[in-house]
N, C-alpha and C positions, 0 to 999 in steps of 0.2 A: 505494500499500499505506499503510494507516494505523499508526502507531508509537504504541503504548500510553502511552508515558510522555510523549512530546511533546504527545499530547491532552489528557492530564490535566493537565500543568503549564498550559497555555494556558487549558483550562475554569476552572481553579482561579484563574488570575489575573484572568480575565473575570468570574467570579462575586465574587472580591474587591472588583475594581472597582467593579461594579454595587452592591454591598451597602453599599460606602462611600459612593457617590453617594446612595442612598436613605436612609442613616443621616443624611448632611449635610442632605439636602433636608428630612427629617421633622423631625429634631430640631433644627435650626439656624431654624426659621422658624416662627412663629404661624400664619398663614393666607396663603395663597394664592389669588388671585382669577385665575380663567382667561377667556379671552374665550370665549364659547359661541356656537355657530351653528345655526340651523334650529328647527323647532317642538319638536325633542326635545332641544335644549340640548346638543348634541356639543361636548364640551370642545377648547378649541384651545390655543393658547401663553400662557404666564403673563402677565399684564397687571400685576399689583399684588401686592406682598408687604407683609402689614400684621403688624408686630412690635415690642412692648415702647412700644406709644403713637406708633407712627410709620407711615406710609403709604409705601412706596418704589415707583418704578417699577421692573418686572420686568424682566430682561433673558434673553432665551433662553427656550426651552419649558419649562424646569424650575423657573423662578423665581428666577434668582440676583438678589441684591438689586442694584439699580442706585441712582440718586439719591434721595434723601428729598424727598418732595413736601410732605407734612403732617405735623404732630405734634398730637395730640390727647390729651384727658382725658375725662372723662365727659361734661361740657358744652360745652367750647371746641375748636374746631379753628383751627391756626394754620398759616400757610404757613412752608414750610421757608426758612430765610434763606441756605442753602446746601446742598450735595449731603450734608454729613454730617448734618444734622439739626439744626441751631440754630435756636430760635424766632423766627420772624420776625413780619410783622403778621396780626391776625385774620383768619379767612376765613369761618367759621361758629360759630354757638351753637346748643346742642339745648335745647329747653324743651318737655318732655313728647314729644308727638308732632310737633311742628313745629320744621324746621331754617331757622334765619334766616341770613341772608348777615352779616357783622359786618365791622367795619374798625377799623383802629389798634392799638396795642400792647394794649389793655385789652380788645379784642374789642367794640367799642359796638355794639350790635344795628342792624341796619338792615332791608332788606324781608325778606320770608318768601321761601324758595325752594321746600321741600318739605313736604308733609303725609303723614304715614303712617297709615293705617286700616286696622289689622289686617295683613293681608298686600298691601295695594294702595298706590301711592305716586302722590300727584298733585301737579303742578306747583302752585305759590302764588305771590302776589304781594301786595305793600302791607305796611304795618305790623299790619294785624289778621289778615293770613295768609287772605286772601280764595281759597278754592279753586277752581282752574282745571281744566285739562284732566287727565286720567289719564295718567301717564308710565310706571310700571313697575309689575309683578306679581311677589311673591316666593312661589315654591313650593319648598319644601326648600332645597337649596343652589344653585336656579338661578333667575336674575334675567331675566324677560321683559319685552319692551316690551308697552305695554297702550296701549289706545285705546278712546276712547268715555267715556260717562259711568259706565259701570259697570266700567271696566279691563279689558275684554277682551284674554285673553292673544295675543299674535302670536309672533314670534319669538324666540327666547333671544339675550341678549347675554353674560352673565356668568355663571361657575359658580364657587362657593365651596368650598375645602378648608378644614377647620379651623374653628375657632371665630371669627367675626367678629363684634366689637361692632357694634351698630347704628348708632352714630355714623360710625364707619368706612365702613359699607357706604352710608350716607346722602351722606356726603362725596363718595365716589366716583361716586354717582349722580348728584349735583347737577352734575358736570363732564360730564356727558353730555348 
């Protein structure tokens, strides 16, 4: 036999808990990058949280912030010196549509890593950014693996929730 007051109190507690969890997830974080699977980009667990110029490893399926991996601005990406997010050595620098590896405290430019052409991402190498094989295809908020010279779409690997700066996305992709 159902008791009306017990169900209402339990449901109210459940809905309040869900609402608080959703608010904390949506308001507390800038962007969440989820793993994606298959040709249609079915979203999986959270992989990265991007917030306030930092890329964090995500913990759990809803994207709780874990340790800080990278710190970035409009042009430079630095490795995190610790889990909190103090700036360490340089990792990447962005020049136009080209992402270069860099090193040292001042992010001295090294070899090219990726080239972005519209929604296609190609691997690159050398100081002059010689275009290599296709790597990724970006369609809306989903990133797919790409193959061949025309970047033909294969399976999805990432799905983005929120506004993600291109330098953050390219940094995540350079690690793949």
